[in-house]
C-alpha positions, 0 to 999 in steps of 0.5 A: 151199613156196615162200619168200614174195617168193621169186618177185619175186626177180630172177634170179642173175647168172652170175658174171663170168669173163675168157673171158665178159669178152673175148667180150663185149668182141669182140661189141661191136667186132662191133657198135659198132666198135674206137673206140666200145670202153669199159670203162663201156660193156662194163660196161653190157652185162654188167649191171655197173659198167665199174670191176669189168671191172679185176678181170678185165683190168688196162686198155683196153689189156689188154682189147685183147689179150684181144680177140686172144686171143678171135679166136684162141679161135674158130680149131680146131686142124687135124686134122694126121694124115695132112694133107700139107704143102700141106693144112696150108698152107692150113688154116693161111691159111684160119684166119687169113683166116677169122678176119679176115673174121668179125671186120673191125672187131676185126682191125686188132688182130691187128697188135698182134702179139700170140702168143696160146697158141692162135696159137702151138698152130696153128703148132706143129701146121703146123710137125709137117706139114712137119718130116715131109714134109721140110721143115727147121726153118729152111725150115719158119719161112720157110714159115710166116712168109709165109703168114702174112703173106700170108693176114693182109695180104689179109684186112685188105686186104678188110676195108679196100677191100671192106667199109664202115666198119661191116664189111659186105661191099660186093656189087658193083664200085660200093661198091668204087668208093665205097669206094677214092674215100675211100681215094685222096687227091682230089689223085692223078692221074687215071691212079693214081686209074684203078688203084686202082680197076682194082685193087681192083675186079677182085677184088670179084666174087660170089666173087672174093675167095675166089677170088683168095685162093686162086690167090695161095695155089696160087702160094705152094705151087707155089713152096714145093713146089720150094723145100723 
């Protein structure tokens, strides 16, 4: 028999976990931008008071660090069995760049310099492949640092130049032109403005960003092949 009044009771709220809070924070930044994030707004979205979130994260800074963890948690570890070292390098680079493109508003948080456990697990998986294929430990670290800087730098440039403030992809050169005029000081000489437009717009075709990214990565792999 149904207990009197039971039908009118609201469903029990699922218990919050740290992972749930961090994912909600990442989703909030994706939807509203990094500057809009606050503990109170995040709490309201989760149906709790902002102060209650401090039982899961110590501070706003800790929440921002946690968003980086949540971004990396989405990156699946590569299946390295049978993978060659160029495949491992390309996989690592694409995973980094794709993570940034999925979360353009949160991407600047990668500059906080954190190294979540998942990022180190991924790095170690690639390291093992390069060591197996003849790289020395020193060369491995140099190679993977170069790939990391290239992939993250390209991804951050992509979301800065070729997406608007809301993270939406700009579909044509006119969109990029508008963005470039926002980024370049009004006082620069005309020849430098033309240079900025040419530099940014050249990569903005239907699949231009991915193609240019792959081209740069191919050059890096070719260089590493003769250097290891």
